[in-house]
C-alpha positions as CSV (number, residue, x, y, z in Angstrom):
1,M,9.1,46.1,-33.8
2,H,7.5,42.5,-33.4
3,C,6.4,40.7,-37.0
4,K,3.8,38.4,-36.7
5,D,0.7,37.6,-38.9
6,G,-2.7,36.5,-38.6
7,D,-6.5,36.7,-39.2
8,W,-9.0,38.4,-37.2
9,P,-11.5,36.6,-35.2
10,P,-14.9,36.5,-36.2
11,R,-16.8,39.7,-35.8
12,D,-19.7,37.8,-34.1
13,Q,-17.3,36.5,-31.6
14,P,-15.8,39.9,-29.5
15,S,-13.9,37.6,-27.0
16,A,-12.5,35.0,-29.6
17,L,-8.7,35.1,-30.8
18,G,-7.7,35.1,-34.3
19,I,-5.7,32.7,-35.8
20,E,-1.7,33.1,-36.6
21,R,-0.7,32.7,-40.0
22,P,3.0,32.6,-41.5
23,L,4.1,36.1,-41.9
24,G,3.0,37.2,-45.0
25,E,0.0,35.0,-45.3
26,G,-2.3,36.3,-43.1
27,S,-4.3,39.5,-43.0
28,V,-1.8,42.5,-41.5
29,G,-0.6,43.5,-45.0
30,M,3.3,43.1,-44.6
31,D,4.0,45.5,-47.4
32,R,2.2,48.0,-46.0
33,F,3.2,47.8,-42.9
34,I,6.9,47.4,-43.9
35,H,5.9,50.9,-46.1
36,K,4.2,52.5,-42.7
37,L,7.5,51.5,-40.6
38,K,9.8,53.4,-43.5
39,E,7.6,56.1,-43.9
40,V,7.8,56.8,-40.1
41,G,11.6,56.2,-40.3
42,Y,12.0,53.5,-38.5
43,R,15.2,52.1,-38.7
44,G,15.0,49.5,-35.7
45,V,15.3,45.5,-35.2
46,L,12.3,43.8,-36.6
47,S,11.9,40.3,-34.7
48,I,9.5,37.0,-36.0
49,E,7.5,35.4,-34.0
50,R,5.6,31.9,-35.4
51,E,4.3,29.8,-32.8
52,E,4.1,26.6,-34.9
53,P,4.4,23.4,-32.3
54,D,5.9,21.4,-35.6
55,R,9.6,22.5,-35.4
56,E,10.3,22.0,-38.8
57,R,7.3,23.5,-40.0
58,R,7.9,26.6,-37.9
59,N,11.8,27.1,-38.9
60,A,10.9,26.6,-42.4
61,D,8.1,29.9,-41.4
62,I,11.2,31.5,-39.7
63,R,13.3,31.1,-43.2
64,K,10.5,32.4,-45.1
65,A,9.6,35.6,-43.5
66,V,13.4,36.2,-42.6
67,K,13.1,36.3,-46.9
68,L,9.9,38.2,-47.2
69,L,11.5,40.7,-44.5
70,R,14.7,41.7,-46.4
71,G,12.7,41.6,-49.6
72,L,10.6,44.3,-48.2
73,T,13.1,46.1,-46.7
74,G,15.6,46.3,-49.2
75,R,18.1,44.4,-47.2
76,A,18.2,41.5,-49.3
């Protein structure tokens, strides 16, 4: 499962893209997302994508995402 977070584009701009955010900081609601995966019996891989051009920030965001997902999945 591909894990990515962000905010929706403005409703009055249907062709606009949303804004990517670090996992857990956008509008996805990762707690609800993980709960739904558990509910349907998903037990596969959770992959993290972060399109941040600054390498240090990207790596920090990915480390934070790993911690978040481990906490939400109980695999800490």
